[in-house]
C-alpha positions in Angstrom: -8.2 36.4 -8.7 -10.1 33.6 -7.9 -10.4 32.2 -4.5 -9.8 28.4 -3.7 -12.6 26.5 -2.6 -11.5 25.2 1.0 -14.7 23.9 2.0 -13.6 20.1 1.0 -10.2 19.1 1.4 -9.3 16.3 -0.4 -8.4 13.2 1.8 -6.3 10.2 0.1 -5.9 7.2 2.1 -2.7 5.0 1.5 -3.0 1.3 2.2 -0.1 -1.3 2.3 -1.4 -4.7 1.0 0.5 -7.9 2.5 -0.7 -7.9 6.2 -2.5 -4.8 6.2 -5.4 -5.0 3.7 -4.9 -8.3 3.6 -3.4 -11.7 4.2 -1.8 -14.2 1.6 0.4 -17.4 1.6 3.1 -15.7 0.0 6.3 -16.2 1.9 10.2 -15.4 1.1 11.7 -18.6 0.0 15.0 -18.8 1.5 18.0 -20.5 -0.5 16.4 -20.2 -3.9 17.4 -17.9 -6.9 14.2 -15.9 -6.3 13.3 -16.1 -2.8 9.9 -13.1 -3.2 8.8 -15.9 -6.2 5.1 -16.6 -4.3 4.6 -12.5 -4.1 4.5 -12.5 -7.9 2.2 -15.1 -8.3 -1.3 -13.1 -8.9 -3.3 -16.7 -7.2 -1.6 -15.7 -3.5 -3.5 -12.5 -3.9 -6.4 -13.8 -5.3 -6.9 -16.2 -2.6 -6.0 -13.7 0.0 -8.0 -12.9 3.0 -8.7 -9.3 4.2 -8.5 -7.7 7.2 -9.8 -5.2 9.5 -8.4 -2.7 7.4 -10.4 -3.6 4.4 -13.8 -2.1 6.0 -12.1 1.5 6.5 -10.8 0.9 3.0 -14.1 0.5 1.7 -15.9 3.0 4.1 -13.5 6.0 2.9 -13.9 5.0 -0.9 -17.8 5.1 -0.5 -17.1 8.6 0.9 -15.2 10.1 -2.2 -12.0 9.6 -0.8 -8.8 8.8 -2.7 -7.4 5.2 -2.7 -4.1 4.2 -3.1 -2.2 1.1 -2.7 1.5 0.9 -1.9 3.0 -2.0 -1.8 6.8 -3.9 -1.8 5.8 -6.0 -4.5 6.3 -5.7 -8.4 4.4 -3.9 -10.9 3.1 -7.6 -12.7 1.2 -8.1 -9.6 -0.8 -4.7 -10.1 -3.5 -6.1 -11.8 -4.3 -9.0 -9.5 -4.5 -6.4 -6.6 -7.1 -4.4 -8.5 -8.9 -7.6 -9.0 -8.9 -8.5 -5.5 -10.1 -4.8 -4.2 -13.0 -4.7 -7.2 -14.4 -8.2 -5.1 -15.3 -5.4 -2.5 -16.4 -2.7 -4.3 -13.3 -0.4 -4.5 -11.7 0.8 -7.2 -8.0 2.2 -6.3 -7.3 6.0 -7.6 -3.6 4.1 -7.9 -1.8 0.8 -7.1 1.6 1.8 -6.6 4.2 -1.6 -6.9 7.8 0.0 -6.1 9.5 -3.8 -5.5 12.5 -4.2 -7.7 13.0 -7.2 -9.9 16.3 -7.8 -8.0 15.8 -7.3 -4.4 19.5 -9.1 -3.7 20.8 -5.8 -4.5 21.7 -3.6 -1.1 19.3 -3.3 1.7 16.0 -4.1 0.8 13.9 -3.2 3.8 15.9 0.1 3.4 15.3 0.8 -0.4 11.4 -0.2 0.0 10.7 2.5 2.8 12.6 4.8 0.9 10.5 4.4 -2.3 7.2 4.2 -0.2 8.7 7.6 1.0 9.2 9.0 -2.1 5.5 8.0 -3.3 3.8 8.8 -0.7 5.2 12.8 -1.1 4.1 13.0 -4.8 0.4 12.1 -3.0 1.2 14.4 0.0 1.4 16.9 -3.0 -2.3 16.6 -4.4 -4.1 16.2 -1.2 -5.0 18.3 1.9 -4.6 15.1 4.3 -2.8 11.9 3.5 -3.4 9.1 5.7 -0.9 6.3 5.5 -1.0 2.5 7.0 1.4 -0.1 6.7 2.8 -3.2 9.2 6.6 -2.4 8.8 8.2 0.1 11.5 10.9 1.2 8.8 7.9 2.7 6.7 6.1 4.3 9.0 9.5 5.9 10.4 9.9 7.0 7.3 6.4 8.2 6.5 6.7 10.0 10.3 8.5 12.5 8.8 6.1 14.1 6.3 3.3 15.7 6.1 1.2 12.9 6.4 -0.4 10.8 9.6 1.3 7.3 9.7 -0.5 4.8 11.3 1.4 1.2 11.8 -0.8 -1.9 11.8 -0.4 -4.5 13.8 0.4 -8.1 12.7 -2.4 -9.7 12.4 -3.3 -12.8 14.7 -4.1 -15.7 12.3 
């Protein structure tokens, strides 16, 4: 039987995007057919402002740890997120966009938290230690039930 090398623990750092790694100008447009339209606009990401956790993401990436993005945005925005990160010399291991095409169905916040929890479970299965950073309390609460270290990020004062 081959013994497992336990000297190197694999670590994953999972970051929400909006108001965790970056501040963007995207806002919900109440009273419109697509109230999340601005969140599907790549320019809102590419023109975003990095927040304090961006330096942590850069540090852990430079140390060779896995960096994941787990956002409620739709998949159409993943390339813009990758481009934004590349401006800080970070290449995400994976960018998970769990936004739904029709977020009007059901309790959106709860669905997002459950979807994020599902993705976190798959990351946890493949890493010894997982750190999760998000600005939403519901996401942190569900993640706290898992074998990961969930940290709530306070909203930036801009």
